[in-house]
C-alpha positions in Angstrom: 0.0 0.0 0.0 1.2 3.4 -0.9 1.9 6.1 1.7 0.0 9.6 1.3 3.0 11.1 -0.5 3.8 8.2 -2.7 0.0 8.3 -3.7 0.2 11.9 -4.5 3.4 11.6 -6.4 2.3 8.4 -8.3 -1.1 10.0 -9.3 -0.9 13.4 -9.3 0.1 14.1 -13.1 -2.6 11.8 -14.2 -5.4 13.4 -12.3 -4.0 16.9 -13.5 -4.3 15.7 -16.9 -7.9 14.5 -16.5 -8.8 17.8 -14.9 -7.3 19.8 -17.7 -9.3 17.7 -20.2 -12.5 18.3 -18.4 -11.6 22.3 -18.5 -11.0 21.9 -22.3 -14.2 20.2 -22.8 -16.0 23.2 -21.0 -14.1 25.7 -22.8 -15.0 24.1 -26.3 -18.6 24.0 -25.3 -18.5 27.6 -24.2 -17.0 28.6 -27.5 -19.5 26.6 -29.4 -22.5 28.5 -27.5 -20.7 31.9 -28.3 -20.3 31.0 -31.9 -23.8 29.4 -32.3 -25.3 32.1 -30.1 -27.4 29.5 -28.3 -26.9 26.8 -25.6 -27.6 23.0 -26.1 -31.1 22.3 -25.9 -30.5 19.8 -22.9 -27.5 20.9 -20.9 -27.9 18.2 -18.2 -24.5 16.5 -19.3 -22.6 19.8 -18.8 -24.5 20.4 -15.4 -23.7 17.0 -14.3 -20.0 17.5 -14.7 -20.2 20.7 -12.8 -22.0 19.1 -10.0 -19.5 16.3 -9.9 -16.8 19.0 -9.6 -18.6 20.3 -6.8 -18.7 16.9 -5.1 -14.9 16.6 -5.6 -14.1 20.0 -4.3 -15.3 19.2 -0.7 -12.1 19.3 1.4 -13.3 17.0 4.3 -15.5 14.6 2.0 -17.6 12.4 4.4 -16.4 8.9 4.5 -13.8 9.6 1.6 -16.1 7.7 -0.9 -15.8 10.3 -3.7 -15.7 7.6 -6.6 -18.9 5.9 -5.3 -20.5 9.1 -5.0 -19.8 10.0 -8.6 -20.8 6.7 -9.8 -24.3 7.2 -8.2 -24.3 10.7 -9.5 -23.7 9.7 -13.0 -26.0 6.7 -12.8 -28.8 9.4 -12.2 -28.0 11.1 -15.5 -27.6 8.1 -17.7 
């Protein structure tokens, strides 16, 4: 089992990459809205990602079950 520092060192770059990909997706959506002059008819997927980010941003997350909570969250949307 990895220590706290080893966990950060091992997975930080991968997690950072994934967050940057989400940011780029949201930027592409925003540019499409600006270009087309209208939002998507159904923004539930965009809103779902933003809600997921809120779940992740809780510093003292209850029971440290973020992955499970995200799976439940995304199951509601699908």
